[in-house]
C-alpha positions, -999 to +999 in steps of 0.1 A: +062-047+252+032-054+230+039-047+193+012-039+169+012-062+139+002-040+109-022-061+088-030-036+061-065-038+046-077-016+018-115-010+020-123+003-015-154+023-011-168+053-028-163+085-008-138+108-026-121+141-015-096+164-031-091+164-069-053+159-068-025+153-042-028+182-018+003+195+001+026+170-015+057+186+000+041+189+035+047+226+037+012+233+052+002+219+086-031+223+104-034+227+142-057+202+158-064+196+195-030+189+209-012+180+176-006+191+140-015+172+108-003+180+073-031+195+052-048+170+030-033+139+047-046+116+073-025+104+102-028+083+134-023+114+155-060+116+165-058+080+177-029+086+201-036+122+211-053+111+243-020+097+253-004+131+248+018+121+219+020+121+181+034+096+156+035+119+126+053+152+131+062+184+112+099+180+105+121+211+100+148+190+082+133+186+047+148+175+015+135+208+000+114+237+012+107+243+048+092+211+062+089+174+057+068+148+075+084+126+101+067+093+108+078+076+141+068+043+156+063+049+193+052+029+223+019+044+235+013+036+272-025+041+269-027+016+241-001-008+255+014-010+220+038+004+195+019+026+171+034+035+137+036+069+121+012+070+092+004+093+062-025+085+040-047+102+014-076+081+028-090+075+063-076+052+090-093+026+111-072+010+139-080-019+161-057-020+192-070-054+202-060-071+169-033-047+157-051-043+124-048-011+105-074-004+077-074+023+051-105+034+032-117+061+009-092+082-010-089+113-032-104+118-067-078+111-093-080+101-130-045+099-145-023+068-151+013+076-138+040+050-143+058+058-110+052+075-077+083+093-064+092+108-030+123+117-010+130+098+022+153+089+051+149+058+072+162+048+106+148+014+116+147+004+152+154-032+164+182-056+157+182-080+127+164-102+119+136-084+136+145-048+128+117-027+115+104-024+079+087+007+066+061+004+038+046+025+010+015+016-010-004+033-038-037+021-052-057+034-081-094+023-082-125+029-102-161+025-091-179-004-109-215+006-115-225-030-122-211-046-090-215-015-068-179-019-056-145-005-065-122-023-089-084-020-087-069-003-117-033+001-106-011-008-077+024-002-064+044-009-032+078-006-018+094-018+015+124-002+033+147-021+057+181-005+055+192+027+073+193+058+049+207+088+067+206+113+039+176+120+017+173+098-014+146+096-040+124+065-041+105+053-072+075+031-067+066+014-100+029+012-107+015-019-124-019-016-141-044-045-143-070-026-164-070-003-194-095+020-176-086+053-161-090+054-123-113+077-105-097+074-070-062+073-055-052+059-021-016+065-008-003+050+024+031+056+041+039+038+073+070+038+095+064+001+104+047-029+088+042-065+098+069-078+074+095-080+102+071-091+130+056-059+142+063-022+149+095-014+167+096+015+192+119+042+179+117+037+141+119+070+121+107+075+085+112+109+069+090+117+038+090+147+015+082+158-021+056+132-032+049+132-069+042+111-100+061+104-132+042+098-164+052+077-194+064+093-226+045+089-259+068+061-270+049+029-275+060+001-252+050-035-259+023-046-235+029-075-212+008-105-218-021-105-193-029-136-173-064-150-181-079-150-146-116-143-141-139-132-127-123-102-110-135-093-084-141-129-073-153-148-043-146-185-034-132-195-068-117-182-100-111-196-134-077-196-151-070-203-187-036-218-192-026-216-228+007-234-222+010-272-231+024-277-195+015-268-160+022-234-145+022-221-109-003-194-098+009-177-066-011-151-046+005-124-023-011-100+001-003-062-001+028-068+022+043-093-002+035-124+019+026-155-001-010-165+008-019-192-017-001-213-044-019-234-070-006-257-098-026-251-130-029-277-157-031-269-194-065-257-205-092-240-184-093-248-147-114-236-118-094-228-087-105-227-050-095-193-034-119-196-004-089-192+020-083-157+007-100-130+028-116-099+015-091-075+000-067-069-029-041-095-038-012-096-062-006-128-081+021-142-103+019-168-130+052-187-131+062-207-161+093-226-150+099-242-184+101-209-203+113-187-174+084-163-180+065-146-152+032-127-156+017-106-129-018-093-121-041-083-093-072-098-079-099-083-057-116-108-034-152-099-024-166-106+011 
């Protein structure tokens, strides 16, 4: 059985839609040709409808209200692959040949929440160590009039591997790399990711009551920001290491996989990042002597 490896790519472009999260409790569904989609959300249903199936369903077992969304990973004979259930506030591109799922666009949004919350249940298919992993991603961006591209303002992610058979609330912490307010929001839920080696037929991911938590007015000390520039970047970046000793600079993709590790000497140093493909990356600056770790995000241009 062919399994789709979900290599998530966020194409940060400028088309925007609704002003806020629409239908966040999945109470309203729209009848399409042979399937239903939750109003205001994109799914992979249109990609698998020709095979007479759906991977995102209206679920009558909600945590609250009348309906939830059920994301299920299913083997689709026409595609010859396991296709995950997906919910997104953006648009989906799917390449059955490579197994790459891309997400682009988003909805207009200008606030800075500290957490995204939602209720969920999860039933992973497969047997350890290759049982399935569900994933959730939230990205806040702002259009840069100088570069003509979108800059990442905030980002959060969470993975799920263990069975949860009663609804629980998940909290996805959002980390901000800019003081700017965003103008766009992209949310992605997927019943399978590439973390465990590919989508597993039969995985179920229930999602309901998506919302945001906002900080109180209490002042919180700001974390020291790594001095990495330019951002966005292409080919190389400069890092200013203010420590009298070396630190490690480690890059991760949006699924948490390490993609590049560099040793940075004291002072200012140019670093080669030519092996990083276009997209958004998380990075950590690890100071093993002090035990401190700083985090940030880097957008790599094509």
